C-alpha positions as CSV (number, residue, x, y, z in Angstrom):
1,M,-43.8,13.4,-2.0
2,S,-40.6,15.3,-2.5
3,K,-40.8,17.8,0.4
4,F,-41.0,17.0,4.1
5,V,-41.6,19.6,6.8
6,Y,-42.0,18.6,10.4
7,A,-44.0,21.4,12.1
8,D,-45.3,19.7,15.2
9,H,-42.6,20.3,17.7
10,A,-45.2,21.0,20.4
11,A,-46.2,17.3,20.1
12,T,-42.7,15.9,20.3
13,T,-39.1,16.5,19.1
14,A,-36.4,14.4,17.5
15,L,-33.8,13.1,19.9
16,S,-30.7,15.4,19.6
17,D,-27.3,13.9,18.7
18,T,-26.0,15.3,22.0
19,A,-28.6,13.4,24.0
20,L,-28.2,10.2,22.0
21,K,-24.4,10.2,22.4
22,A,-24.8,10.7,26.2
23,M,-27.3,7.8,26.4
24,L,-25.6,5.1,24.4
25,P,-23.2,3.7,27.0
26,Y,-26.0,3.0,29.4
27,F,-27.9,0.7,27.1
28,K,-25.1,-1.9,26.8
29,E,-21.7,-1.2,28.3
30,E,-22.8,0.5,31.6
31,Y,-26.0,-1.4,32.2
32,G,-25.7,-1.8,36.0
33,N,-28.6,-1.2,38.3
34,P,-27.8,2.0,40.1
35,S,-29.3,0.7,43.3
36,S,-26.9,-2.2,43.5
37,L,-23.8,-2.0,45.8
38,Y,-21.0,-3.4,43.6
39,R,-18.6,-1.2,41.8
40,F,-20.0,-2.0,38.3
41,A,-23.3,-0.4,39.3
42,G,-21.5,2.6,40.6
43,T,-21.0,4.0,37.1
44,A,-24.7,4.0,36.5
45,K,-25.4,5.6,39.9
46,A,-22.8,8.3,39.3
47,A,-24.4,9.0,35.8
48,L,-27.8,9.2,37.4
49,E,-26.7,11.7,40.1
50,Q,-24.8,13.8,37.5
51,A,-28.0,14.0,35.4
52,R,-29.8,15.1,38.5
53,Q,-27.2,17.9,39.1
54,T,-27.4,19.0,35.5
55,V,-31.2,19.3,35.5
56,A,-31.1,21.1,38.8
57,A,-28.6,23.7,37.5
58,C,-30.9,24.3,34.4
59,L,-33.8,25.1,36.7
60,N,-31.9,26.9,39.5
61,A,-32.8,24.1,41.8
62,A,-30.8,21.8,44.2
63,P,-30.1,18.2,43.0
64,E,-32.0,16.8,46.0
65,E,-35.1,18.6,44.7
66,I,-35.1,16.7,41.3
67,F,-37.1,13.4,40.9
68,F,-37.1,11.5,37.7
69,T,-40.5,10.2,36.4
70,S,-41.9,8.5,33.3
71,G,-42.9,11.8,31.8
72,G,-44.8,15.0,32.2
73,S,-48.2,13.3,32.9
74,E,-46.8,11.3,35.8
75,A,-45.1,14.4,37.2
76,D,-48.4,16.4,36.9
77,N,-50.4,13.6,38.6
78,W,-47.8,13.2,41.4
79,A,-47.9,17.0,42.0
80,L,-51.7,17.2,42.3
81,L,-52.4,13.8,44.0
82,G,-49.5,14.1,46.3
83,A,-50.5,17.6,47.4
84,A,-54.0,16.4,48.0
85,Q,-52.7,13.4,50.1
86,L,-50.5,15.8,52.0
87,R,-53.6,17.9,52.7
88,G,-55.3,14.9,54.2
89,K,-58.8,13.4,54.1
90,G,-60.6,16.6,55.2
91,G,-60.7,17.8,51.6
92,G,-59.6,21.2,50.5
93,H,-59.5,23.6,47.5
94,I,-57.3,23.7,44.4
95,I,-57.1,26.6,41.9
96,T,-56.2,25.9,38.3
97,T,-57.3,27.3,34.9
98,A,-59.7,26.2,32.1
99,I,-56.9,25.7,29.6
100,E,-54.6,23.3,31.4
101,H,-53.3,20.1,29.8
102,H,-55.5,17.1,30.5
103,A,-52.9,15.6,32.8
104,V,-53.8,18.4,35.2
105,L,-57.5,18.8,34.3
106,H,-58.4,15.1,34.5
107,T,-56.5,14.7,37.7
108,A,-58.3,17.8,39.2
109,Q,-61.6,16.3,38.1
110,F,-60.7,13.0,39.7
111,L,-59.9,14.8,43.0
112,E,-63.3,16.5,42.8
113,K,-64.9,13.1,42.9
114,Q,-62.9,12.4,46.1
115,G,-64.4,15.4,47.8
116,Y,-61.9,18.2,46.9
117,A,-63.1,21.5,45.5
118,V,-61.6,22.9,42.3
119,T,-61.8,26.4,40.8
120,Y,-61.1,26.5,37.0
121,L,-60.2,30.1,36.4
122,P,-61.2,31.6,33.0
123,V,-58.7,33.2,30.7
124,D,-58.9,36.2,28.4
125,G,-59.1,36.1,24.6
126,Q,-55.3,35.5,24.4
127,G,-55.3,32.7,26.9
128,R,-53.9,34.6,29.8
129,V,-55.0,34.1,33.4
130,D,-55.3,37.3,35.5
131,P,-53.2,37.1,38.7
132,A,-55.8,39.2,40.4
133,Q,-58.4,36.5,39.7
134,V,-56.0,33.9,41.2
135,E,-55.8,35.9,44.3
136,A,-59.6,36.5,44.4
137,A,-60.2,32.8,44.1
138,L,-58.1,31.9,47.3
139,R,-60.1,30.4,50.2
140,P,-59.0,29.5,53.7
141,D,-58.8,25.8,52.6
142,T,-56.9,26.4,49.4
143,F,-53.8,24.2,49.4
144,L,-52.6,24.2,45.7
145,I,-52.4,26.5,42.7
146,S,-51.5,24.7,39.4
147,V,-51.0,26.8,36.3
148,M,-49.5,25.8,33.0
149,A,-46.4,28.0,32.4
150,A,-46.9,28.0,28.6
151,N,-49.8,26.6,26.7
152,N,-49.2,23.8,24.3
153,E,-52.0,24.7,21.9
154,I,-51.9,28.5,21.5
155,G,-48.4,29.3,22.9
156,T,-49.5,31.7,25.6
157,I,-46.9,32.3,28.4
158,Q,-48.5,32.9,31.8
159,P,-47.4,35.4,34.5
160,V,-46.0,32.6,36.6
161,A,-43.8,34.7,38.9
162,E,-46.7,36.9,39.8
163,I,-48.9,33.9,40.6
164,G,-46.1,32.3,42.5
165,A,-45.8,35.4,44.7
166,I,-49.5,35.3,45.4
167,A,-49.3,31.6,46.4
168,K,-46.3,32.2,48.7
169,K,-48.0,35.2,50.4
170,A,-51.1,33.0,51.0
171,G,-49.0,30.0,52.2
172,V,-50.4,27.9,49.3
173,L,-48.3,25.4,47.2
174,F,-47.6,26.5,43.7
175,H,-47.2,24.0,40.8
176,P,-46.3,25.5,37.4
177,D,-46.6,22.8,34.7
178,A,-43.5,23.6,32.6
179,V,-43.8,20.7,30.2
180,R,-44.1,23.0,27.2
181,A,-41.9,25.8,28.7
182,A,-38.7,24.0,29.7
183,G,-36.0,24.3,27.1
184,H,-37.9,27.0,25.3
185,I,-38.1,29.9,27.7
186,P,-36.1,30.5,30.9
187,V,-37.4,28.4,33.8
188,D,-36.3,29.4,37.3
189,V,-38.0,27.7,40.2
190,R,-36.7,30.3,42.7
191,A,-37.8,33.3,40.6
192,W,-41.2,31.6,39.9
193,G,-41.8,30.7,43.6
194,A,-42.5,27.1,42.6
195,D,-42.9,24.4,45.2
196,L,-43.5,21.8,42.5
197,L,-42.7,21.9,38.7
198,S,-43.2,19.3,35.9
199,L,-41.3,18.8,32.7
200,S,-40.9,16.1,30.0
201,G,-37.8,15.2,28.1
202,H,-39.3,14.7,24.6
203,K,-40.4,18.3,24.4
204,F,-36.9,19.6,24.2
205,Y,-35.1,17.0,22.1
206,G,-34.6,14.5,24.8
207,P,-36.0,10.9,24.9
208,K,-39.6,9.9,25.3
209,G,-40.8,8.2,28.5
210,V,-38.9,10.3,31.0
211,G,-39.7,13.5,32.9
212,V,-39.0,15.3,36.1
213,L,-40.9,16.5,39.1
214,Y,-39.1,19.3,41.0
215,M,-40.1,19.2,44.6
216,R,-39.0,22.0,46.8
217,K,-36.7,21.0,49.7
218,G,-38.7,20.5,52.9
219,L,-41.8,19.5,50.9
220,R,-42.3,15.7,51.1
221,L,-45.1,14.5,48.9
222,P,-46.2,10.9,49.4
223,P,-45.1,8.5,46.7
224,L,-47.4,8.0,43.6
225,I,-45.7,4.7,42.8
226,H,-44.9,2.3,45.7
227,G,-42.6,-0.7,45.9
228,G,-39.0,0.3,46.3
229,A,-36.6,2.9,47.8
230,Q,-35.5,4.5,44.6
231,E,-35.5,8.3,44.2
232,K,-34.9,8.7,47.9
233,G,-37.9,6.5,48.7
234,R,-40.3,8.8,46.8
235,R,-40.7,6.9,43.5
236,A,-40.3,3.1,43.3
237,G,-39.0,1.4,40.2
238,T,-35.5,0.7,38.8
239,E,-34.2,4.0,37.5
240,N,-34.1,4.5,33.7
241,V,-30.5,5.7,33.7
242,A,-30.1,6.2,29.9
243,A,-33.3,8.2,29.7
244,A,-32.4,10.4,32.7
245,V,-28.9,11.0,31.2
246,G,-30.5,11.9,27.8
247,L,-33.0,14.3,29.4
248,A,-30.3,16.1,31.2
249,A,-28.0,16.4,28.2
250,A,-30.9,17.6,26.0
251,L,-32.1,20.2,28.6
252,K,-28.5,21.5,29.1
253,Q,-28.1,21.9,25.4
254,A,-31.5,23.6,25.0
255,V,-30.9,26.0,27.8
256,G,-27.5,26.9,26.4
257,E,-29.0,27.7,23.0
258,L,-32.1,29.3,24.5
259,E,-31.5,32.9,23.5
260,A,-30.1,32.4,20.0
261,E,-32.5,29.6,19.0
262,G,-35.5,31.4,20.5
263,A,-34.8,34.5,18.5
264,R,-34.4,32.5,15.3
265,L,-37.6,30.6,15.8
266,D,-39.5,33.7,16.9
267,K,-38.5,35.4,13.6
268,L,-39.7,32.3,11.6
269,A,-43.0,32.1,13.4
270,R,-43.7,35.8,13.0
271,R,-43.1,35.5,9.3
272,L,-45.3,32.5,9.1
273,M,-48.2,34.2,11.0
274,D,-47.9,37.4,9.0
275,G,-47.8,35.5,5.7
276,I,-50.8,33.3,6.5
277,L,-52.9,36.3,7.5
278,E,-51.9,38.1,4.3
279,R,-52.8,35.1,2.1
280,V,-55.8,33.6,3.7
281,P,-59.0,35.5,4.1
282,R,-60.9,35.2,7.4
283,A,-58.0,33.5,9.2
284,R,-56.9,34.5,12.6
285,V,-54.0,33.8,14.9
286,T,-54.9,32.1,18.2
287,G,-53.0,33.3,21.3
288,P,-51.0,36.5,21.7
289,R,-48.7,38.0,19.1
290,E,-46.4,39.0,22.0
291,G,-45.6,36.8,25.0
292,R,-45.9,33.5,23.2
293,L,-43.5,30.6,22.8
294,P,-40.8,30.9,20.2
295,G,-41.6,29.0,17.0
296,H,-45.3,28.6,17.9
297,A,-47.9,29.6,15.3
298,S,-51.6,28.7,15.6
299,F,-54.6,29.6,13.6
300,V,-58.3,29.2,13.0
301,F,-59.8,29.2,9.5
302,E,-63.5,29.9,9.0
303,C,-65.7,27.4,7.1
304,V,-63.1,24.5,7.1
305,E,-62.4,21.6,9.4
306,G,-58.9,21.5,11.0
307,E,-58.8,17.7,10.5
308,S,-59.4,18.1,6.7
309,I,-56.6,20.6,6.5
310,L,-54.2,18.3,8.4
311,L,-55.0,15.4,6.0
312,R,-54.2,17.5,3.0
313,L,-51.1,19.0,4.6
314,D,-49.9,15.4,5.3
315,G,-50.4,14.6,1.7
316,A,-48.1,17.5,0.9
317,G,-45.4,16.2,3.3
318,I,-46.2,18.6,6.2
319,C,-46.7,17.4,9.8
320,A,-48.9,19.7,11.8
321,S,-51.7,19.4,14.4
322,S,-55.0,20.8,15.3
323,G,-56.5,22.2,18.5
324,S,-59.6,20.2,17.6
325,A,-60.2,16.9,19.4
326,C,-61.5,15.3,16.2
327,S,-58.7,12.8,16.2
328,S,-59.8,11.5,19.6
329,A,-63.3,10.6,18.2
330,S,-64.9,13.7,19.8
331,L,-67.1,16.2,18.0
332,D,-66.1,18.9,20.4
333,P,-63.4,21.4,19.6
334,S,-60.4,22.1,21.8
335,H,-61.3,23.2,25.4
336,V,-58.5,25.8,25.1
337,L,-60.1,27.4,22.0
338,L,-63.5,27.4,23.6
339,A,-62.0,29.0,26.8
340,I,-60.6,31.9,24.8
341,G,-64.0,32.6,23.5
342,L,-64.1,31.1,20.0
343,P,-67.5,29.7,18.9
344,H,-67.6,26.0,18.1
345,E,-67.9,26.4,14.4
346,I,-64.7,28.5,14.2
347,A,-62.8,26.5,16.8
348,H,-63.2,23.4,14.6
349,G,-61.0,25.0,11.9
350,S,-57.8,25.1,14.0
351,V,-54.3,24.4,12.9
352,R,-51.1,24.5,15.0
353,L,-47.6,24.8,13.4
354,T,-44.8,24.6,15.8
355,L,-41.2,25.1,14.5
356,G,-38.0,23.6,15.8
357,R,-34.3,23.2,15.3
358,E,-34.4,21.6,11.8
359,N,-36.8,24.1,10.3
360,T,-35.6,26.8,7.9
361,Q,-36.7,29.8,5.9
362,E,-37.4,27.4,3.0
363,D,-39.7,25.4,5.2
364,V,-41.7,28.5,6.0
365,D,-41.8,29.4,2.3
366,Y,-43.3,25.9,1.7
367,L,-45.8,26.3,4.4
368,L,-46.9,29.7,3.1
369,E,-47.2,28.2,-0.4
370,T,-49.1,25.1,0.7
371,L,-51.4,26.0,3.5
372,P,-53.3,28.8,1.7
373,R,-53.8,26.5,-1.3
374,V,-55.1,23.8,1.0
375,V,-57.6,26.1,2.7
376,A,-58.7,27.6,-0.6
377,G,-59.3,24.1,-2.0
378,L,-61.4,23.0,1.0
379,R,-63.4,26.2,1.0
380,A,-64.2,25.7,-2.7
381,M,-66.1,22.6,-1.7
382,S,-67.8,24.1,1.3
383,P,-71.4,25.3,1.1
384,L,-70.7,27.3,4.2
385,W,-68.0,29.3,2.4
386,E,-70.3,30.0,-0.5
387,E,-72.8,31.4,1.9
388,A,-70.3,33.4,3.8
């Protein structure tokens, strides 16, 4: 295998040199517990608080509104479960969408079993939720709206500021899940009207195992993890100083490069989408052509299985992913693709190619050379294609 192309940046990203350099001292030299009182621990405490300030500046938040977590899933869980606890035992109503990440969907389903009501709003064929439908779904007992700012499977960017304005007018908490958005598009908690917001370090070239929950000042969610007084008494557990420092350094770098890198990746992804549509019959792009994440290209191919495509791409040195849930031992295709109206048999043939910093024009050339050949080879063996 002479060529290697990593085209799965929506799944995870490589740790940036900037983040690694910032983290290294806190693994060995400055290993003090930031909750300790002696001077040696003070360096770690100062680094943790500087990381908090850096993240806050990137989100247009205040440092006291930033809480470090183990990742995006914990932040999502804390947002929904904490808001429900804040509401109290009388139940209440949550609004979300049919295309959320499972960290939100499964938490919402758990809350339904506890007696809370949940509305899962539909989306259009491009994966967009209509703010008017959000407003129409409001009830007197609605206490939370949770909407993914940008979809990880099809790249759709939602009208979060409009939804935030609707939530504020109704006096309802608003939680944009910004795990896929942060570091890739501008994220502004004030402009979005966010009361809560989740992000994850490894999605923008930071370390794995660390995330953030933004919690608006004045909002005091109950802790999800109990045991100690860390994070202002909101999240127990010895702080992962190195990870927080790495997340902050990576986010600052990503936000600083947002415009230039976004334009470069957008150009590469557009060329990739146009090239695939030209070379592969009965292929279609999933998600919108405009208003999608930079570097995000996703497709469905008729009469082939996405998993088979991925295996052959892997053999050619290409890392990609599928919207299909095949890899999780399920025969059902992605809930996102079904929600945008694709029939099961077409949704099974999905492939997602997400580009990042290390990708080049030559990588796109290789993808355009390889993917059509792979699809054609699989279709040649498919009786469905013969009948089509």
